[in-house]
C-alpha positions, 0 to 999 in steps of 0.5 A: 722290352729294351732298356734305353741307354744314353751317356749322361753327358749327352742328356738334356738334363746334363746340358741344362744343369751345365747351363745353370751352373755356368750362369751362376758362375758368370753371375757371381764373378761378372755381374755386368756381363751376366745381366746382358745375358737376359735375352737368351733366357727371354728368347727361350721362354718366348719360343716355348710359349708360342707352342703352348697354346696350339699344343694344349688346344690340339691335345685336349681336342684329340683327347675329347674326340677319342673318348667321345663321352661328354659325361666323362669330360664333366666328371673329370672337370668336377673332380679336378676342381674339387682336388685343386680347391682342397689341396691348394687351401691346405697349402694356404693353411700350412703357409699361414701356420708356419709364418705365424709360428716362425714369424720371419718378419719379426724384429725388422720394425719397418716404418711404413712411411719410409716405404716407396711404392715407385718400384711396385707400380708395374705390379699394382697397376695389373691388380684390377683384373683380379676380381672374381667376375673379371677373372671369369669373364676373362676366360671367354676370349674376344675372338677365336684367334685372340686366345692364341695370340694372347697365349691365355691358357684358360681361354685356349682350354675353353676353346679346346673343350668346345671344339672337342665337344662339337666333334663328338656331336658331329656324325662319324668323321675321321678326317678332322681328328686324324688331321689334328693328330698329325698337326699335334705330332708336328707341334711336339717335334717343334718343341723337341727342336726348341728344347735343344736351346734349353741349356742356352736359355737356362744359362741366360736366365740364371746368369741374369738373376744372379748378376742382377740381384746378387747372392748377397741379397739373400742374406738380409732376408734369409729367414723369409727365404728359408721359411718359404723354401722349407715350407714348400719342401715340407708340403711336397714331401709330406702332403704330395708324398703321402698322396703319391704313396697312397696311389702306389707312386714313389715321389722321389722317382717321380721327381727324378722323372721330371728333372729336366722340367724342374731344372728349366723352372729353376733357371727361368723362375716360371713353370710355363716353359715346362708345360709342353714337355710335362703334358708329354711326360705325363702321357708317357707315364701312363695318364690318358691324353684326355686327363693330362690334357685337361688337368695340367692346363687347368692346374696351371691356373687353379692348382698353384700349391707353391704360390699359395704357400708363398702368398700366406707367408709373404702376407704375414711377413709384411704384417710382422715386418711393419708391426701390423697386428692382425686379429684372428678374424682378420687372418681368417679374412686374409685366408678367404681372400687368398683362396679367391685370388690365388686361383687366378695367379699367373704362371709367368714370372712375377705372377705371384707378386701381382696376386700379392699386390692385389690381395693387399689392396683388397685387405686394406689393413696392410700397406701395399708398399710393403711388397717392396720389402720382397723385391730383392728376393722375390725372384728366388722365391719364385723359383721355389713356388714354380717348382712346387706348382709343377710337382703339384700339377704332376701329382694331381694328374696321376691321382685324377687319372687313377680315380678315372681308371685312366692310369696305366700303373704297370707302365708307370712302375716301369718308367719310374724304375728304369725307363722301359718302352712300354707296350701296354699303352693304346697309343705307345710312344716311340721311347721312354727317356730317363 
């Protein structure tokens, strides 16, 4: 085993960090120029997004075909859903308790009649599809190729599971799995090429965010931002940190291991650009391909810890800001509705905002127009909820892989300590980067 060394300034992490810093500087001093940088960020996200569907499909198909055990597939799925429900509900409860105690909206005394709903039409118009039945039906694509063209993660995951199951049931045939593995390697090479443009994408996205919304916007709603940020950080450190500790993982080293993905999320305010590299890194860490291939894509829709915290804090903030009193039973109903709606929250920027609009519409006791109070700082809150979602899905993958006996703890220890090229994996990667 040899330690992989690379000058810090040549790492992708340093280049992305430099892009983020330059973006902030341009956004502060030249806001009009910064707003024009938006296409760089949008272009990078589109490049990554076009690779998400094929990578998920191929990774899951190869994983299921290599395992060849449909009972194991069902067991992983059930364990994943139970874990997602328990942890995300805990996040909802923590957010509700913190918002009740801190009361970030208290004293604002906003008159509901003065709120304009014009700025939120793009979000409220998309809330009709948040119903449970519509959400479940939407998992089934209209056509096989339609799931790929729309980029719907759950639809692609469903097709991948069906395809993998069909391969297991077919007579022994090595051509199709080998072809899928070759195409999968090609897709990851394409992602590696795309990631070279990540510094430019991070620069454009961060410059636009700071230039458009301005750092001054943070001052007026600083209490709300601090509430969301500190609650999310506390959840990661205490809840996820405890889960990692119980499973022999150092949370801080794990976060450092995902530093490039976290920087991308910070710059783009979306966890989607980090999905392909997260799949690769979790497998590199020691999680089996079938577990990471199933847990991570499903977690992007069902295991949104950061979004859960944001939804409860934002809902109670609007109630407090508009002096709308909620009884204990009404708060319990809020929690119940959020338990349902948060599972379908989109992973792209604005997804949490759409879910919040749908939740307020369902409740009926809070003004939907109240979300206009959040427009100025939602982009900044989106960064924290996406960061929390990413770490939460990484931890979930480790735990479920460990419960299934599909986790190489020794490799994980080496990777998180210094970054060795492990040789204990059945399908070793070429190298381990840190």
